[in-house]
N, C-alpha and C positions, 0 to 999 in steps of 0.2 A: 422803372427808371430810378426810383429812390434806392433800390438795392445796389445798382451800379454806382451811383454817386456816393452812397455810404461806404461801399467797398473801396472806392478810390480814396475817400477821405481817410479810412482806416489805414490804407497803404502809405499815404503821405505822413501820417502821424506815427507810424511804426518806428520803434527804436531798433537800431542795428545790434544784433547779438554777436554775429561772427561773419567775417568776410575773408575769402582767400581765393587764390588763383592756381589752377592746375594746367600744366602744359606737358602732356605725355611725350610728345616728340622731342622736346628739349630735355626732359628727364631721362630719356632712353635714346641717346643719339645713335647707337648701333642698330637698334630696332628701326629707327626712322630711316636710316640709310638702306637697310635691307628691304623694308616695305617700299621705299621709293624705287629701288632697283626692280623689284618684282612688278610694280605697277607699270613701269616703263617697258620691261621685257614682255609682259602680257599684252600690253597695248600694241607694241611693235609686232609681236607675233600674230595677233588677230588682224592687224592692219595688213600684214604680208599675206595672210591666209584668206581673208575675206574682203579686203579692200580698205582704202584709206579712211572712208567714212566710218566704217565699223571700228577701225583702230582708234580713231578719235573718240567715238562713242564709248568704247571700252575704257579709255583713259579717264574720261569724265565720270563714268559710272563707278569705277574703282576708287577714284579720288573722293567722290561724293560719299561713298559708303565708309570711307576711313576719315572723313572730315573731323570727327571729334578727336581723333588721335593727332591730327596735324594742326589744329587750331587751339589756342589757349581758351580755357573756360573759367569764368569768374562766378563764384557762388557767393550769395549773400543771404544770411539768415536774419530775419527781423522778427519782431514780436508778432507781426501779421502772418508771415509765411516764408517760403523759399523762393529765391530768384536765381535763375541760371542764365548767364549771358555768354553766348558763343556766337560770334559773328556768322551770319547776319540775323540770328534769332535771339529772342528773349522769352524765357518761359517763367511764369509766375504761378504759384499755387499757395493758397492759404493753409495754415497748419490744420484747420478743420477738415480739409479734403483727405488727409492721410489717416489711416487706421492702423498701419503695421509697418515695421521696417525689418530688413534682414541684412546682416553684416556679412560680407565675404572678404577675401584677401585684397581686393582692389578698391572696394568702396562699399556703398550702402544703397540698397534698393528701398525706396520709400513708396509704399503702395496704398491705394484707397480701399483695398479689399481686406477683410478681417482675416481670411485664410488664403494660402497660396492659390494663385489663379493663373491660367494661361494668358490672361490679359495684362498681367503685371508689367511686362516690358512696354506695353502701349499706353496704359493708363497711369502707371507709376513714374517715378523719376529716379534715375540712377545717378548717384552723387559720388564723384571721385574725391577721395579724401586728401590725398597728398600727405604732407607733413603734419597737418592739423587733425589727424585721425581721431585721437582721444577726445579733443574738444568737440569735433563734429558728432561723434557717437553720443557724448554726454548731452549736447544740445538737442539732438533729435530725440533722445530718450526722454528728456524733460517735456518736449513739446508734443510728441506723438504718443508716447506711452511705452509699454514694455517691449523690449527687443524679442524678436521671434527666434533668435538663435543664429548660429553660423550657417551659411549656405553650403 
């Protein structure tokens, strides 16, 4: 019980280091239109082939799988950790949870594992950098440690 309350107190007292918002659909309108058309066509096709219920199900499954692309995401780095807000979820992790990070051309994977693992996508956090790429890499480097290289 004290662990949780001390952790909550640390979160409240944390100083903000960096905050930004990424909205991939807005940044890439041509891709957004193309992906939307593909979702609608696949949903209509499966509805025509397998029935209306499966067409509706296909629509929601496709939309759900591409939700991070269509919804804006706000990232907040504090002295306590990382906060990711994407409606309807909020994900928080302390800096002490992460052991390694890997930079690629779209963003950064911050992982709790010392070496690459198949569990990285499930236990780690993928951070889209947007225009703040250099600041994000510098902040993660200071808080997590040495970069493990380009992916």
